[in-house]
Every structure is written in C-alpha cells, then in structure tokens.
N, C-alpha and C positions, 0 to 999 in steps of 0.2 A: 504493499499500499504505499503512495507517495505521501509526502509532507502535507500537500493540498488535500488529498483525498481523506487523510487521517484527521485534518484541521476541522472538515466538515461535520464530524461527531462530536466535536468538542462543544458542549453547550454551557459550560461554566464560565462566564466572562471574568468572575472574580480571579480565576487561574490566569487568565489573559493579562487582566490588568496588573497582576503581580509581577507577570513575566516583562510587562512593559516597563514597569517601575525599577525593576533590577536591570534592565538593559539600559535604562537611562542613567542610573546613577552607578551601575557597575560595583555595587556595594550591598550585600545582603542586610548589612545593619542599617544603612541609610533609608534603604528601601522599606524595611520594617518600620523605622520612625514614621515615615511619609504616609504609610498605610495605616498607622495604628495599630501594628501586629506586633507580635513577638518574632524575633529572629528565626526561632524554630518552625514558627508557623509559615513564614516566608520560604524557608528552604523545603518544607513539606509539600507546599502548594507546587514549587517548581519541580520538585521530584514525581509530583501526581501528573503534571502536565507533560513532563518527558516520559512517563510511562504510559499516559494515553496516546502520544504521538510516536513512541518507540524509537526517539532519537534523543541525543543530547543536545541541550541549548546553549548550555554555557561550557567553557573550558575553565576548571577551578583550579587555580595555582594560588600560593599563599600571597595575600595582597594584590592579586591580580586576575581579575574576573573578565574574560573575553566571551563574546558570542561566537558560536560555532558557525559554520555555512548554513547549517539547518535553522539555527536561532536567527540568522541575518533574514533568511527566507520568510520566517514567521512573523517578523514585525510588521509590514503592511497588512499581511492578513489579520493580525490581532488587532491593529488600529481599526481596520474596516468592521470587524465584528463588534468590537465596543462602541463604534459610532453607531452602528446599526441598531444595537440593543437600546442606546439612549434614544435614538429617535422613536423606535416603536415604543418605549415607555412614555416618552413625551406625548406622542400623537395620541395614545390611549387615555393619557390623563387629562387631556384638554378637549376630548370627544364630546363632552356633555355641554361645553359653552363655546367652543370655536369650531370653525368649520375646517380650517386647513392650517396646516404647519408647514410653513416655508423656510427650508434652510438655505441660508446665503452664506458663501464664503469669498474671502477674498485675503491677499497677502497682507501682512502686518502694515507695511508701509502704505498701503493702499486706505486702509482703514484710518491711518493717521492723517492722510492726505485729504480724503475727501468724505469717505463714507460714514464716519462717526456723525458728520454734521447731517447725514440724509437718512439715517436710520429712525429717527423720530416720525418722520413722514410715512414710513412703512409701517411703522408701529400703531399708527391711527386708522389704518385699513380694517374696515370692520370684518370681523370672521376670521382673521388671519393673525396666528401667532409666529413670531420670527424666532429662527434659531440663526445667531450670528457667529460665524466661525471664523479665525484666523489660522492660517497654515501657508507651507510653501506653496509655488505654484504646482510643481508635480505632484503634491498631494492633493491638491484641489482638483486637478484632473482627473486622478485616479478614484477620488469620492464622487465625482460627477458620473464616471463609467460604471461605477459599483452602485449607482442610484441612491447614495445616501446623502448627497447634496443636490439642490435643485439648480442653483446658478452660481456661478464662480467669476469673479472679477478680477483680473490680472492685468499687468503692465506689458507682457510678451504673449501675444496671440499663440495659443496651442495649436499643434499641429495633430489633429487626430480626425479621421473621417466620420467617427461616429458623432461628433460635436458641429453644432452651429456656433459661429463666432462672430460677433458684431462690435464695431466699434462704437462706444457710448459716451464717453468723456474725454475731454482734454484738459489736462493739469499742468499749468504754466509752473517752472520752477525758476527761483531767484537765488542769486548767491548773496547771502547775507553775512555781516561780519559784528563782532561786538565793538569794533571801532570803525570809524570813519575811514573808509579805504577807497582808492579809485581801480586799482589794478589787482587781478587776482595773486599775483607775487607777493604783494604787501599783505592781502588777507591771509594767504596761506601761512605767512610768517607769525600769526597770532596762534596757530594750531590749526590745522584743517581736519575738519570732520567728514569722512567720505561715507555719503549714504547710498546705498544700493537700490537705485530706482529702476531696476531691470537691465536688461541685456543690453539694449540700444543705447540707453543711458551710458553704461560703462564703456561701451565702444567710443561714443561721441566724446566722453569725458577723457579717455587715454588720448585721443587725437588732439582734443584743445588744448590740454594742460601736460604737454611734455616737459619732462624735467621737473615736475612738482616733486617736492620732497614727500616722503612717506607720511600718510595721515596719523595724527595721533590718536584717531578713533575711527574703526569701522564699524557700521552698523546697517542693519536692514529696517530701522524703525526711525521715522521722522522725529518721533516724540522724544526719543533718547537724544538723538542730535541736538534738537532744539534745547533740552533741558542743560545738556553738557555745554552749549554755547553761552547760554544765559549764565550759568553758574561759574563757569571757569575761563571763559572768553574763547575766541574762535572763529571760524567761518565755515560756511558748507552751504550746499544747495538744498533749499526747503520748499515746500509749496506756497504759492503766493497768499492762498487764503490762511495758511497756518501762520505766517509771520507777519501779516497786515497790523494786528495790534501792537505788535512790538515795534514795528518800523513807526507807527504814528506816535507811539511813547516815547521814542528815541532810545529804546533798550538796545535795538539793533539797527544796522545800517545797511542799505542795499549797495552791494559793489557794482559800480555803473559799466565799468569798461570790462565786461565779460560776455562770453556767447550766450544767447539765449538758449534756454534748454525747456522743452515741452515733451511730456508724456502722454500717449495715448493710453486710455482705458478699454478694454476688451471684455465683453460678457459672453460666456460660453455656458451651453447647456446642451443635452443631449437631443440629436436630431429628429428622434421620436417624439418629441414634445414641441416641435416648431408651431403648432397650432394652439399651445397652451395658452389661454387667455392671460392668466394671471402672470405668467412669464413676460408675456407681451405688453401688459399694463405696466410692469416695474421697469422694463427697458425702455419703455415710452417716457416714463417719468424721469429717468436717468438720462435719456437724450435732451428732453427739455431743460433740465436743470442745467445740462453741460453746457448750454449757450452762455450761462452766466458765470461761469469758472473765471 
C-alpha cells in the first residue's frame, strides 16, 4: 500500500496535527508544550501514526529530529486533511443561521497590502460566513485544487489548466524612508528592508537596483517591514495605501527619484466554478474597488 493510499484510511486528525507540530518544531518537547500535551503523549501519537501508515516519519537522533522522505510527502496531505476537517466542522456549525461558508485565501503580503481593508465588505454580505486564510502561493493553489479553498488571490498568476485566473487589482508600491531622501542610494544607507512582493517584483528590483548592499531585513509581510522602518529607521517599497497616513504625518518620506513599481493581483478559482454567482460577485467587487487603489 502506498503512502497516499494508506493516508486515506487515517481518520484521526489529532494524529496529523501532532505530526505537523513536531515537523514544524523538530522537537517533541516543544511540540508537546504547544499542543498542551505531555511529551510521552506526543511520542505515542507519532508512533501510532507511523504504525497506521507503515512507515517511519522522523529519523530520531540525539538533539536532531529530521523528516524522512515519507514524512516530507505526508506534510501536504496532512495539511489538506486538517483544513478539510476544519471546513466541514465550520460549515456544519453555521448551517442553522448561515447559507454559505466562503473560503478566501491570499498570501500574507496581499492581506497587508489591500485585502485587510476589503474584508469588512465581504463580511456584510447576507447569508455568508467568510474564512480568511494566509498561505504561500503554492499552498493556495494546492488548496483550490483540493477544493478546501474557494478563491485565491496572489501576485503571480498560477499556471494550472484546472484554474481560471483573472487580474482583479492593481497595487502601486512606493519607496519610503524614515528620513527625507531623494535617491535610493541615500535611502538604502538608512538600512534597506526588502519585501517580497512576488516574482516579477524581485526581477524588476534586481534589475533596477544593481549594486545595492544586502538588506538589513527580508520579509514577505508588509506589516513587518513597516513596523521595522517606523521603529528602527530604514527604507523599503510598501503599498501606497498602507503608508499614506505616515507620509501625511511626516513619520515617513517618499523617495522621489526611484522607479515606479506596481503589482497586479490575480484571482484564481476552479474552472468548474466559472458560473458560480458568488465568486463572480466577489471578483466584480474587487474589480470595482481596484479602480480606486
């Protein structure tokens, strides 16, 4: 029996959650603390899961816990199973007073850039409960294909025949600095914070800023970058809507003599749902609001 076939008979998601926590921490003791279990209970659950699957999931050496190849393969399957269980429980729980549970996913930097401000409008829709998830682009695409996610918003359009992908928003990025600067070289000397706004941004950034010193901080979350610049000084590209209040107050300054950067946002969903009225309405709402970014 293959790992995937064996996985299909595993129904206890507590075992999978324990496996995911051990794989994340690489430490049975810390996993036990995070799960509010004893270390012996965590060890027992892992042995039980390994017995069900007939494989070893971790190679255990003193102070060195590593995933085996089978453990690596189990990670995405475990994530999908836990997400599916959560969605089933949530939809059943809201069935009495809500008509539909809509699972919306986006990358962390996209939530920071624009979606956090748009979420209240979705929550006001009658008869709909929203599940808002933040994951990497690859994880979002996988969850759509596995039908645990309804709609994913990403900066880089996924290439999958099973998906319909549409451009829905445009996000202008501006370079800001904690002190008044005209050129990027001057701003970079304050301590540059490099935010990952997707593949095309990374390519353009590398082309435009050749010779720039290594950043003091790299992050895929705009909020982390903004807080770092405000607290410790520095410079970096951030969404215009995010930094507008700080430019107005004088806490941040726009670096004027730098290339313009704009990111397009793409909405992806299963092609079998191309006639889904709710998905169409949400995309229409995003398109309409996108004109004002």
